[in-house]
N, CA, C, O and CB atoms as a CASP TS submission, in Angstrom:
PFRMAT TS
TARGET T0000
AUTHOR 0000-0000-0000
METHOD Language model
MODEL 1
PARENT N/A
ATOM      1  N   MET     1     -16.220   1.940 127.100  1.00  0.00           N
ATOM      2  CA  MET     1     -16.839   2.026 128.391  1.00  0.00           C
ATOM      3  C   MET     1     -18.178   2.763 128.280  1.00  0.00           C
ATOM      4  O   MET     1     -19.149   2.386 128.936  1.00  0.00           O
ATOM      5  CB  MET     1     -15.907   2.723 129.383  1.00  0.00           C
ATOM      6  N   TRP     2     -18.229   3.790 127.468  1.00  0.00           N
ATOM      7  CA  TRP     2     -19.473   4.546 127.314  1.00  0.00           C
ATOM      8  C   TRP     2     -20.593   3.629 126.831  1.00  0.00           C
ATOM      9  O   TRP     2     -21.720   3.707 127.321  1.00  0.00           O
ATOM     10  CB  TRP     2     -19.278   5.721 126.328  1.00  0.00           C
ATOM     11  N   SER     3     -20.283   2.765 125.875  1.00  0.00           N
ATOM     12  CA  SER     3     -21.308   1.868 125.332  1.00  0.00           C
ATOM     13  C   SER     3     -21.789   0.859 126.363  1.00  0.00           C
ATOM     14  O   SER     3     -22.943   0.434 126.320  1.00  0.00           O
ATOM     15  CB  SER     3     -20.771   1.136 124.115  1.00  0.00           C
ATOM     16  N   ALA     4     -20.925   0.474 127.283  1.00  0.00           N
ATOM     17  CA  ALA     4     -21.340  -0.468 128.323  1.00  0.00           C
ATOM     18  C   ALA     4     -22.262   0.197 129.338  1.00  0.00           C
ATOM     19  O   ALA     4     -23.198  -0.433 129.831  1.00  0.00           O
ATOM     20  CB  ALA     4     -20.116  -1.047 129.032  1.00  0.00           C
ATOM     21  N   LEU     5     -22.009   1.451 129.648  1.00  0.00           N
ATOM     22  CA  LEU     5     -22.839   2.158 130.627  1.00  0.00           C
ATOM     23  C   LEU     5     -24.102   2.743 130.004  1.00  0.00           C
ATOM     24  O   LEU     5     -25.154   2.788 130.643  1.00  0.00           O
ATOM     25  CB  LEU     5     -22.038   3.265 131.283  1.00  0.00           C
ATOM     26  N   PHE     6     -23.996   3.186 128.769  1.00  0.00           N
ATOM     27  CA  PHE     6     -25.112   3.843 128.101  1.00  0.00           C
ATOM     28  C   PHE     6     -25.303   3.269 126.693  1.00  0.00           C
ATOM     29  O   PHE     6     -25.054   3.963 125.707  1.00  0.00           O
ATOM     30  CB  PHE     6     -24.881   5.368 128.037  1.00  0.00           C
ATOM     31  N   PRO     7     -25.739   2.016 126.591  1.00  0.00           N
ATOM     32  CA  PRO     7     -25.883   1.410 125.271  1.00  0.00           C
ATOM     33  C   PRO     7     -26.960   2.113 124.449  1.00  0.00           C
ATOM     34  O   PRO     7     -27.992   2.534 124.971  1.00  0.00           O
ATOM     35  CB  PRO     7     -26.215  -0.073 125.406  1.00  0.00           C
ATOM     36  N   GLY     8     -26.695   2.225 123.176  1.00  0.00           N
ATOM     37  CA  GLY     8     -27.653   2.816 122.258  1.00  0.00           C
ATOM     38  C   GLY     8     -27.481   4.300 122.034  1.00  0.00           C
ATOM     39  O   GLY     8     -28.009   4.833 121.058  1.00  0.00           O
ATOM     40  N   VAL     9     -26.764   4.984 122.901  1.00  0.00           N
ATOM     41  CA  VAL     9     -26.609   6.437 122.772  1.00  0.00           C
ATOM     42  C   VAL     9     -25.777   6.777 121.538  1.00  0.00           C
ATOM     43  O   VAL     9     -26.154   7.645 120.752  1.00  0.00           O
ATOM     44  CB  VAL     9     -25.952   7.031 124.039  1.00  0.00           C
ATOM     45  N   LEU    10     -24.667   6.105 121.373  1.00  0.00           N
ATOM     46  CA  LEU    10     -23.811   6.391 120.209  1.00  0.00           C
ATOM     47  C   LEU    10     -24.518   6.031 118.904  1.00  0.00           C
ATOM     48  O   LEU    10     -24.368   6.724 117.898  1.00  0.00           O
ATOM     49  CB  LEU    10     -22.480   5.618 120.315  1.00  0.00           C
ATOM     50  N   GLU    11     -25.284   4.949 118.925  1.00  0.00           N
ATOM     51  CA  GLU    11     -26.028   4.558 117.735  1.00  0.00           C
ATOM     52  C   GLU    11     -27.029   5.652 117.352  1.00  0.00           C
ATOM     53  O   GLU    11     -27.163   5.995 116.177  1.00  0.00           O
ATOM     54  CB  GLU    11     -26.754   3.217 117.968  1.00  0.00           C
ATOM     55  N   GLN    12     -27.721   6.188 118.337  1.00  0.00           N
ATOM     56  CA  GLN    12     -28.685   7.242 118.061  1.00  0.00           C
ATOM     57  C   GLN    12     -27.994   8.504 117.539  1.00  0.00           C
ATOM     58  O   GLN    12     -28.550   9.205 116.693  1.00  0.00           O
ATOM     59  CB  GLN    12     -29.488   7.563 119.320  1.00  0.00           C
ATOM     60  N   LEU    13     -26.803   8.796 118.027  1.00  0.00           N
ATOM     61  CA  LEU    13     -26.082   9.981 117.574  1.00  0.00           C
ATOM     62  C   LEU    13     -25.713   9.910 116.099  1.00  0.00           C
ATOM     63  O   LEU    13     -25.684  10.926 115.405  1.00  0.00           O
ATOM     64  CB  LEU    13     -24.834  10.171 118.400  1.00  0.00           C
ATOM     65  N   VAL    14     -25.431   8.703 115.628  1.00  0.00           N
ATOM     66  CA  VAL    14     -25.046   8.554 114.222  1.00  0.00           C
ATOM     67  C   VAL    14     -26.216   8.122 113.344  1.00  0.00           C
ATOM     68  O   VAL    14     -26.045   7.847 112.156  1.00  0.00           O
ATOM     69  CB  VAL    14     -23.915   7.547 114.097  1.00  0.00           C
ATOM     70  N   GLY    15     -27.416   8.065 113.944  1.00  0.00           N
ATOM     71  CA  GLY    15     -28.604   7.787 113.157  1.00  0.00           C
ATOM     72  C   GLY    15     -28.950   6.333 112.949  1.00  0.00           C
ATOM     73  O   GLY    15     -29.755   6.020 112.071  1.00  0.00           O
ATOM     74  N   ILE    16     -28.378   5.437 113.719  1.00  0.00           N
ATOM     75  CA  ILE    16     -28.702   4.016 113.619  1.00  0.00           C
ATOM     76  C   ILE    16     -29.902   3.736 114.512  1.00  0.00           C
ATOM     77  O   ILE    16     -29.939   4.175 115.662  1.00  0.00           O
ATOM     78  CB  ILE    16     -27.481   3.121 114.019  1.00  0.00           C
ATOM     79  N   ASP    17     -30.877   3.011 113.993  1.00  0.00           N
ATOM     80  CA  ASP    17     -32.065   2.666 114.764  1.00  0.00           C
ATOM     81  C   ASP    17     -31.677   1.715 115.896  1.00  0.00           C
ATOM     82  O   ASP    17     -31.000   0.713 115.667  1.00  0.00           O
ATOM     83  CB  ASP    17     -33.148   2.028 113.854  1.00  0.00           C
ATOM     84  N   TYR    18     -32.108   2.032 117.106  1.00  0.00           N
ATOM     85  CA  TYR    18     -31.777   1.212 118.274  1.00  0.00           C
ATOM     86  C   TYR    18     -32.972   1.207 119.207  1.00  0.00           C
ATOM     87  O   TYR    18     -33.231   2.193 119.896  1.00  0.00           O
ATOM     88  CB  TYR    18     -30.501   1.741 119.006  1.00  0.00           C
ATOM     89  N   VAL    19     -33.691   0.112 119.231  1.00  0.00           N
ATOM     90  CA  VAL    19     -34.857  -0.018 120.104  1.00  0.00           C
ATOM     91  C   VAL    19     -34.386  -0.686 121.387  1.00  0.00           C
ATOM     92  O   VAL    19     -34.206  -1.902 121.444  1.00  0.00           O
ATOM     93  CB  VAL    19     -36.017  -0.841 119.416  1.00  0.00           C
ATOM     94  N   PHE    20     -34.193   0.125 122.403  1.00  0.00           N
ATOM     95  CA  PHE    20     -33.556  -0.335 123.643  1.00  0.00           C
ATOM     96  C   PHE    20     -34.284  -1.532 124.247  1.00  0.00           C
ATOM     97  O   PHE    20     -33.647  -2.530 124.582  1.00  0.00           O
ATOM     98  CB  PHE    20     -33.504   0.800 124.660  1.00  0.00           C
ATOM     99  N   HIS    21     -35.585  -1.452 124.389  1.00  0.00           N
ATOM    100  CA  HIS    21     -36.336  -2.529 125.042  1.00  0.00           C
ATOM    101  C   HIS    21     -36.230  -3.836 124.266  1.00  0.00           C
ATOM    102  O   HIS    21     -36.163  -4.906 124.871  1.00  0.00           O
ATOM    103  CB  HIS    21     -37.805  -2.136 125.194  1.00  0.00           C
ATOM    104  N   ASP    22     -36.213  -3.767 122.938  1.00  0.00           N
ATOM    105  CA  ASP    22     -36.087  -4.985 122.129  1.00  0.00           C
ATOM    106  C   ASP    22     -34.724  -5.645 122.311  1.00  0.00           C
ATOM    107  O   ASP    22     -34.615  -6.871 122.283  1.00  0.00           O
ATOM    108  CB  ASP    22     -36.311  -4.664 120.651  1.00  0.00           C
ATOM    109  N   VAL    23     -33.699  -4.846 122.497  1.00  0.00           N
ATOM    110  CA  VAL    23     -32.338  -5.382 122.645  1.00  0.00           C
ATOM    111  C   VAL    23     -32.112  -5.931 124.047  1.00  0.00           C
ATOM    112  O   VAL    23     -31.579  -7.030 124.198  1.00  0.00           O
ATOM    113  CB  VAL    23     -31.297  -4.297 122.335  1.00  0.00           C
ATOM    114  N   TRP    24     -32.508  -5.180 125.080  1.00  0.00           N
ATOM    115  CA  TRP    24     -32.191  -5.538 126.462  1.00  0.00           C
ATOM    116  C   TRP    24     -33.344  -6.157 127.236  1.00  0.00           C
ATOM    117  O   TRP    24     -33.113  -6.795 128.263  1.00  0.00           O
ATOM    118  CB  TRP    24     -31.724  -4.335 127.183  1.00  0.00           C
ATOM    119  N   GLY    25     -34.556  -5.991 126.784  1.00  0.00           N
ATOM    120  CA  GLY    25     -35.699  -6.582 127.461  1.00  0.00           C
ATOM    121  C   GLY    25     -36.195  -5.802 128.667  1.00  0.00           C
ATOM    122  O   GLY    25     -37.094  -6.260 129.371  1.00  0.00           O
ATOM    123  N   VAL    26     -35.630  -4.646 128.910  1.00  0.00           N
ATOM    124  CA  VAL    26     -36.063  -3.760 129.995  1.00  0.00           C
ATOM    125  C   VAL    26     -36.018  -2.327 129.472  1.00  0.00           C
ATOM    126  O   VAL    26     -35.447  -2.050 128.417  1.00  0.00           O
ATOM    127  CB  VAL    26     -35.158  -3.927 131.278  1.00  0.00           C
ATOM    128  N   SER    27     -36.631  -1.426 130.234  1.00  0.00           N
ATOM    129  CA  SER    27     -36.581  -0.024 129.822  1.00  0.00           C
ATOM    130  C   SER    27     -35.187   0.541 130.078  1.00  0.00           C
ATOM    131  O   SER    27     -34.409  -0.015 130.854  1.00  0.00           O
ATOM    132  CB  SER    27     -37.651   0.809 130.572  1.00  0.00           C
ATOM    133  N   ARG    28     -34.889   1.646 129.417  1.00  0.00           N
ATOM    134  CA  ARG    28     -33.591   2.302 129.619  1.00  0.00           C
ATOM    135  C   ARG    28     -33.435   2.730 131.076  1.00  0.00           C
ATOM    136  O   ARG    28     -32.345   2.618 131.635  1.00  0.00           O
ATOM    137  CB  ARG    28     -33.445   3.528 128.681  1.00  0.00           C
ATOM    138  N   ALA    29     -34.508   3.218 131.698  1.00  0.00           N
ATOM    139  CA  ALA    29     -34.435   3.679 133.083  1.00  0.00           C
ATOM    140  C   ALA    29     -34.052   2.542 134.032  1.00  0.00           C
ATOM    141  O   ALA    29     -33.215   2.726 134.916  1.00  0.00           O
ATOM    142  CB  ALA    29     -35.773   4.289 133.509  1.00  0.00           C
ATOM    143  N   VAL    30     -34.657   1.378 133.855  1.00  0.00           N
ATOM    144  CA  VAL    30     -34.333   0.222 134.708  1.00  0.00           C
ATOM    145  C   VAL    30     -32.890  -0.204 134.477  1.00  0.00           C
ATOM    146  O   VAL    30     -32.152  -0.453 135.429  1.00  0.00           O
ATOM    147  CB  VAL    30     -35.296  -0.964 134.428  1.00  0.00           C
ATOM    148  N   PHE    31     -32.492  -0.288 133.223  1.00  0.00           N
ATOM    149  CA  PHE    31     -31.124  -0.683 132.894  1.00  0.00           C
ATOM    150  C   PHE    31     -30.115   0.275 133.511  1.00  0.00           C
ATOM    151  O   PHE    31     -29.147  -0.156 134.137  1.00  0.00           O
ATOM    152  CB  PHE    31     -30.934  -0.739 131.377  1.00  0.00           C
ATOM    153  N   GLU    32     -30.341   1.582 133.335  1.00  0.00           N
ATOM    154  CA  GLU    32     -29.415   2.583 133.861  1.00  0.00           C
ATOM    155  C   GLU    32     -29.384   2.570 135.388  1.00  0.00           C
ATOM    156  O   GLU    32     -28.325   2.754 135.988  1.00  0.00           O
ATOM    157  CB  GLU    32     -29.800   3.973 133.359  1.00  0.00           C
ATOM    158  N   ALA    33     -30.534   2.354 136.014  1.00  0.00           N
ATOM    159  CA  ALA    33     -30.570   2.302 137.479  1.00  0.00           C
ATOM    160  C   ALA    33     -29.695   1.159 137.991  1.00  0.00           C
ATOM    161  O   ALA    33     -28.904   1.356 138.914  1.00  0.00           O
ATOM    162  CB  ALA    33     -32.025   2.132 137.984  1.00  0.00           C
ATOM    163  N   PHE    34     -29.825  -0.018 137.411  1.00  0.00           N
ATOM    164  CA  PHE    34     -29.005  -1.149 137.848  1.00  0.00           C
ATOM    165  C   PHE    34     -27.535  -0.947 137.487  1.00  0.00           C
ATOM    166  O   PHE    34     -26.652  -1.225 138.299  1.00  0.00           O
ATOM    167  CB  PHE    34     -29.521  -2.447 137.224  1.00  0.00           C
ATOM    168  N   THR    35     -27.271  -0.468 136.283  1.00  0.00           N
ATOM    169  CA  THR    35     -25.892  -0.289 135.843  1.00  0.00           C
ATOM    170  C   THR    35     -25.176   0.771 136.671  1.00  0.00           C
ATOM    171  O   THR    35     -24.092   0.521 137.197  1.00  0.00           O
ATOM    172  CB  THR    35     -25.854   0.088 134.368  1.00  0.00           C
ATOM    173  N   LEU    36     -25.777   1.954 136.788  1.00  0.00           N
ATOM    174  CA  LEU    36     -25.124   3.027 137.538  1.00  0.00           C
ATOM    175  C   LEU    36     -25.116   2.731 139.036  1.00  0.00           C
ATOM    176  O   LEU    36     -24.199   3.149 139.742  1.00  0.00           O
ATOM    177  CB  LEU    36     -25.825   4.364 137.273  1.00  0.00           C
ATOM    178  N   GLY    37     -26.122   2.017 139.526  1.00  0.00           N
ATOM    179  CA  GLY    37     -26.116   1.583 140.923  1.00  0.00           C
ATOM    180  C   GLY    37     -24.957   0.638 141.210  1.00  0.00           C
ATOM    181  O   GLY    37     -24.305   0.742 142.248  1.00  0.00           O
ATOM    182  N   THR    38     -24.707  -0.273 140.293  1.00  0.00           N
ATOM    183  CA  THR    38     -23.585  -1.199 140.442  1.00  0.00           C
ATOM    184  C   THR    38     -22.255  -0.462 140.412  1.00  0.00           C
ATOM    185  O   THR    38     -21.370  -0.741 141.220  1.00  0.00           O
ATOM    186  CB  THR    38     -23.619  -2.258 139.344  1.00  0.00           C
ATOM    187  N   VAL    39     -22.112   0.472 139.490  1.00  0.00           N
ATOM    188  CA  VAL    39     -20.875   1.260 139.403  1.00  0.00           C
ATOM    189  C   VAL    39     -20.667   2.066 140.689  1.00  0.00           C
ATOM    190  O   VAL    39     -19.554   2.122 141.212  1.00  0.00           O
ATOM    191  CB  VAL    39     -20.915   2.211 138.173  1.00  0.00           C
ATOM    192  N   ALA    40     -21.726   2.682 141.195  1.00  0.00           N
ATOM    193  CA  ALA    40     -21.622   3.458 142.442  1.00  0.00           C
ATOM    194  C   ALA    40     -21.223   2.554 143.604  1.00  0.00           C
ATOM    195  O   ALA    40     -20.375   2.928 144.414  1.00  0.00           O
ATOM    196  CB  ALA    40     -22.961   4.167 142.757  1.00  0.00           C
ATOM    197  N   PHE    41     -21.826   1.366 143.693  1.00  0.00           N
ATOM    198  CA  PHE    41     -21.481   0.423 144.752  1.00  0.00           C
ATOM    199  C   PHE    41     -20.004   0.029 144.678  1.00  0.00           C
ATOM    200  O   PHE    41     -19.316   0.006 145.699  1.00  0.00           O
ATOM    201  CB  PHE    41     -22.367  -0.826 144.660  1.00  0.00           C
ATOM    202  N   LEU    42     -19.522  -0.276 143.488  1.00  0.00           N
ATOM    203  CA  LEU    42     -18.123  -0.674 143.335  1.00  0.00           C
ATOM    204  C   LEU    42     -17.171   0.475 143.672  1.00  0.00           C
ATOM    205  O   LEU    42     -16.109   0.247 144.251  1.00  0.00           O
ATOM    206  CB  LEU    42     -17.866  -1.161 141.907  1.00  0.00           C
ATOM    207  N   LEU    43     -17.541   1.696 143.319  1.00  0.00           N
ATOM    208  CA  LEU    43     -16.711   2.843 143.689  1.00  0.00           C
ATOM    209  C   LEU    43     -16.666   3.030 145.200  1.00  0.00           C
ATOM    210  O   LEU    43     -15.610   3.344 145.749  1.00  0.00           O
ATOM    211  CB  LEU    43     -17.234   4.114 143.021  1.00  0.00           C
ATOM    212  N   ILE    44     -17.784   2.843 145.874  1.00  0.00           N
ATOM    213  CA  ILE    44     -17.816   2.956 147.334  1.00  0.00           C
ATOM    214  C   ILE    44     -16.953   1.886 147.972  1.00  0.00           C
ATOM    215  O   ILE    44     -16.199   2.169 148.903  1.00  0.00           O
ATOM    216  CB  ILE    44     -19.255   2.853 147.855  1.00  0.00           C
ATOM    217  N   VAL    45     -17.055   0.659 147.482  1.00  0.00           N
ATOM    218  CA  VAL    45     -16.211  -0.424 148.009  1.00  0.00           C
ATOM    219  C   VAL    45     -14.742  -0.101 147.793  1.00  0.00           C
ATOM    220  O   VAL    45     -13.924  -0.349 148.679  1.00  0.00           O
ATOM    221  CB  VAL    45     -16.564  -1.771 147.339  1.00  0.00           C
ATOM    222  N   GLY    46     -14.390   0.443 146.642  1.00  0.00           N
ATOM    223  CA  GLY    46     -13.001   0.809 146.361  1.00  0.00           C
ATOM    224  C   GLY    46     -12.506   1.907 147.279  1.00  0.00           C
ATOM    225  O   GLY    46     -11.390   1.828 147.794  1.00  0.00           O
ATOM    226  N   VAL    47     -13.322   2.934 147.494  1.00  0.00           N
ATOM    227  CA  VAL    47     -12.935   4.034 148.379  1.00  0.00           C
ATOM    228  C   VAL    47     -12.765   3.523 149.810  1.00  0.00           C
ATOM    229  O   VAL    47     -11.815   3.904 150.494  1.00  0.00           O
ATOM    230  CB  VAL    47     -13.988   5.169 148.332  1.00  0.00           C
ATOM    231  N   LEU    48     -13.671   2.670 150.263  1.00  0.00           N
ATOM    232  CA  LEU    48     -13.533   2.096 151.609  1.00  0.00           C
ATOM    233  C   LEU    48     -12.265   1.246 151.715  1.00  0.00           C
ATOM    234  O   LEU    48     -11.575   1.279 152.733  1.00  0.00           O
ATOM    235  CB  LEU    48     -14.772   1.243 151.960  1.00  0.00           C
ATOM    236  N   GLY    49     -11.967   0.495 150.672  1.00  0.00           N
ATOM    237  CA  GLY    49     -10.749  -0.319 150.678  1.00  0.00           C
ATOM    238  C   GLY    49      -9.497   0.533 150.781  1.00  0.00           C
ATOM    239  O   GLY    49      -8.574   0.192 151.520  1.00  0.00           O
ATOM    240  N   VAL    50      -9.456   1.634 150.050  1.00  0.00           N
ATOM    241  CA  VAL    50      -8.314   2.545 150.124  1.00  0.00           C
ATOM    242  C   VAL    50      -8.209   3.157 151.508  1.00  0.00           C
ATOM    243  O   VAL    50      -7.110   3.283 152.047  1.00  0.00           O
ATOM    244  CB  VAL    50      -8.430   3.647 149.067  1.00  0.00           C
ATOM    245  N   ALA    51      -9.341   3.540 152.091  1.00  0.00           N
ATOM    246  CA  ALA    51      -9.338   4.141 153.427  1.00  0.00           C
ATOM    247  C   ALA    51      -8.817   3.155 154.471  1.00  0.00           C
ATOM    248  O   ALA    51      -8.027   3.528 155.339  1.00  0.00           O
ATOM    249  CB  ALA    51     -10.751   4.612 153.805  1.00  0.00           C
ATOM    250  N   VAL    52      -9.253   1.913 154.390  1.00  0.00           N
ATOM    251  CA  VAL    52      -8.781   0.890 155.339  1.00  0.00           C
ATOM    252  C   VAL    52      -7.295   0.645 155.154  1.00  0.00           C
ATOM    253  O   VAL    52      -6.559   0.535 156.135  1.00  0.00           O
ATOM    254  CB  VAL    52      -9.563  -0.432 155.160  1.00  0.00           C
ATOM    255  N   ALA    53      -6.844   0.557 153.914  1.00  0.00           N
ATOM    256  CA  ALA    53      -5.421   0.323 153.658  1.00  0.00           C
ATOM    257  C   ALA    53      -4.568   1.481 154.179  1.00  0.00           C
ATOM    258  O   ALA    53      -3.498   1.256 154.745  1.00  0.00           O
ATOM    259  CB  ALA    53      -5.176   0.122 152.155  1.00  0.00           C
ATOM    260  N   ARG    54      -5.028   2.698 153.993  1.00  0.00           N
ATOM    261  CA  ARG    54      -4.276   3.855 154.500  1.00  0.00           C
ATOM    262  C   ARG    54      -4.221   3.850 156.021  1.00  0.00           C
ATOM    263  O   ARG    54      -3.190   4.171 156.611  1.00  0.00           O
ATOM    264  CB  ARG    54      -4.906   5.167 154.004  1.00  0.00           C
ATOM    265  N   ARG    55      -5.334   3.486 156.655  1.00  0.00           N
ATOM    266  CA  ARG    55      -5.356   3.421 158.114  1.00  0.00           C
ATOM    267  C   ARG    55      -4.376   2.354 158.617  1.00  0.00           C
ATOM    268  O   ARG    55      -3.650   2.574 159.587  1.00  0.00           O
ATOM    269  CB  ARG    55      -6.786   3.123 158.620  1.00  0.00           C
ATOM    270  N   GLN    56      -4.367   1.205 157.951  1.00  0.00           N
ATOM    271  CA  GLN    56      -3.439   0.143 158.346  1.00  0.00           C
ATOM    272  C   GLN    56      -1.993   0.570 158.123  1.00  0.00           C
ATOM    273  O   GLN    56      -1.131   0.286 158.954  1.00  0.00           O
ATOM    274  CB  GLN    56      -3.734  -1.146 157.565  1.00  0.00           C
ATOM    275  N   ASP    57      -1.719   1.247 157.012  1.00  0.00           N
ATOM    276  CA  ASP    57      -0.362   1.735 156.751  1.00  0.00           C
ATOM    277  C   ASP    57       0.069   2.748 157.804  1.00  0.00           C
ATOM    278  O   ASP    57       1.212   2.720 158.260  1.00  0.00           O
ATOM    279  CB  ASP    57      -0.277   2.364 155.354  1.00  0.00           C
ATOM    280  N   ALA    58      -0.837   3.640 158.193  1.00  0.00           N
ATOM    281  CA  ALA    58      -0.514   4.645 159.207  1.00  0.00           C
ATOM    282  C   ALA    58      -0.246   3.978 160.547  1.00  0.00           C
ATOM    283  O   ALA    58       0.671   4.384 161.261  1.00  0.00           O
ATOM    284  CB  ALA    58      -1.655   5.670 159.341  1.00  0.00           C
ATOM    285  N   ALA    59      -1.029   2.962 160.906  1.00  0.00           N
ATOM    286  CA  ALA    59      -0.818   2.255 162.166  1.00  0.00           C
ATOM    287  C   ALA    59       0.506   1.509 162.156  1.00  0.00           C
ATOM    288  O   ALA    59       1.222   1.483 163.157  1.00  0.00           O
ATOM    289  CB  ALA    59      -1.966   1.282 162.433  1.00  0.00           C
ATOM    290  N   ARG    60       0.829   0.903 161.017  1.00  0.00           N
ATOM    291  CA  ARG    60       2.093   0.177 160.902  1.00  0.00           C
ATOM    292  C   ARG    60       3.271   1.144 160.990  1.00  0.00           C
ATOM    293  O   ARG    60       4.265   0.856 161.657  1.00  0.00           O
ATOM    294  CB  ARG    60       2.148  -0.614 159.580  1.00  0.00           C
ATOM    295  N   ASP    61       3.160   2.287 160.318  1.00  0.00           N
ATOM    296  CA  ASP    61       4.237   3.287 160.371  1.00  0.00           C
ATOM    297  C   ASP    61       4.413   3.816 161.790  1.00  0.00           C
ATOM    298  O   ASP    61       5.541   4.039 162.230  1.00  0.00           O
ATOM    299  CB  ASP    61       3.943   4.454 159.404  1.00  0.00           C
ATOM    300  N   ALA    62       3.320   4.017 162.507  1.00  0.00           N
ATOM    301  CA  ALA    62       3.399   4.496 163.899  1.00  0.00           C
ATOM    302  C   ALA    62       4.063   3.450 164.780  1.00  0.00           C
ATOM    303  O   ALA    62       4.819   3.798 165.687  1.00  0.00           O
ATOM    304  CB  ALA    62       1.989   4.836 164.446  1.00  0.00           C
ATOM    305  N   ALA    63       3.793   2.173 164.529  1.00  0.00           N
ATOM    306  CA  ALA    63       4.398   1.092 165.311  1.00  0.00           C
ATOM    307  C   ALA    63       5.900   1.034 165.052  1.00  0.00           C
ATOM    308  O   ALA    63       6.673   0.802 165.982  1.00  0.00           O
ATOM    309  CB  ALA    63       3.739  -0.267 164.970  1.00  0.00           C
ATOM    310  N   TYR    64       6.332   1.242 163.799  1.00  0.00           N
ATOM    311  CA  TYR    64       7.753   1.231 163.483  1.00  0.00           C
ATOM    312  C   TYR    64       8.460   2.419 164.120  1.00  0.00           C
ATOM    313  O   TYR    64       9.590   2.292 164.591  1.00  0.00           O
ATOM    314  CB  TYR    64       7.963   1.239 161.971  1.00  0.00           C
ATOM    315  N   GLU    65       7.802   3.569 164.137  1.00  0.00           N
ATOM    316  CA  GLU    65       8.403   4.751 164.741  1.00  0.00           C
ATOM    317  C   GLU    65       8.524   4.615 166.254  1.00  0.00           C
ATOM    318  O   GLU    65       9.428   5.191 166.858  1.00  0.00           O
ATOM    319  CB  GLU    65       7.590   5.984 164.397  1.00  0.00           C
ATOM    320  N   ALA    66       7.627   3.863 166.864  1.00  0.00           N
ATOM    321  CA  ALA    66       7.653   3.671 168.312  1.00  0.00           C
ATOM    322  C   ALA    66       8.810   2.750 168.733  1.00  0.00           C
ATOM    323  O   ALA    66       9.287   2.822 169.866  1.00  0.00           O
ATOM    324  CB  ALA    66       6.312   3.091 168.791  1.00  0.00           C
ATOM    325  N   ASP    67       9.249   1.893 167.817  1.00  0.00           N
ATOM    326  CA  ASP    67      10.347   0.952 168.170  1.00  0.00           C
ATOM    327  C   ASP    67      11.659   1.611 168.170  1.00  0.00           C
ATOM    328  O   ASP    67      12.673   0.968 168.442  1.00  0.00           O
ATOM    329  CB  ASP    67      10.396  -0.208 167.229  1.00  0.00           C
TER
END
């Protein structure tokens, strides 16, 4: 997962030459902005989904208790 979010970092740590722009065709900053932006968006969608599901479960439980 680390390599997918931050490609080239592990290579640099072990001394392997890694020219980011040559590999990806964009700067590291642009790549990271899109990658981390996408991850943040997906996390927000997941949190909203959990919140909606909990609200629906609470409403359903309240309806069962009322019967």
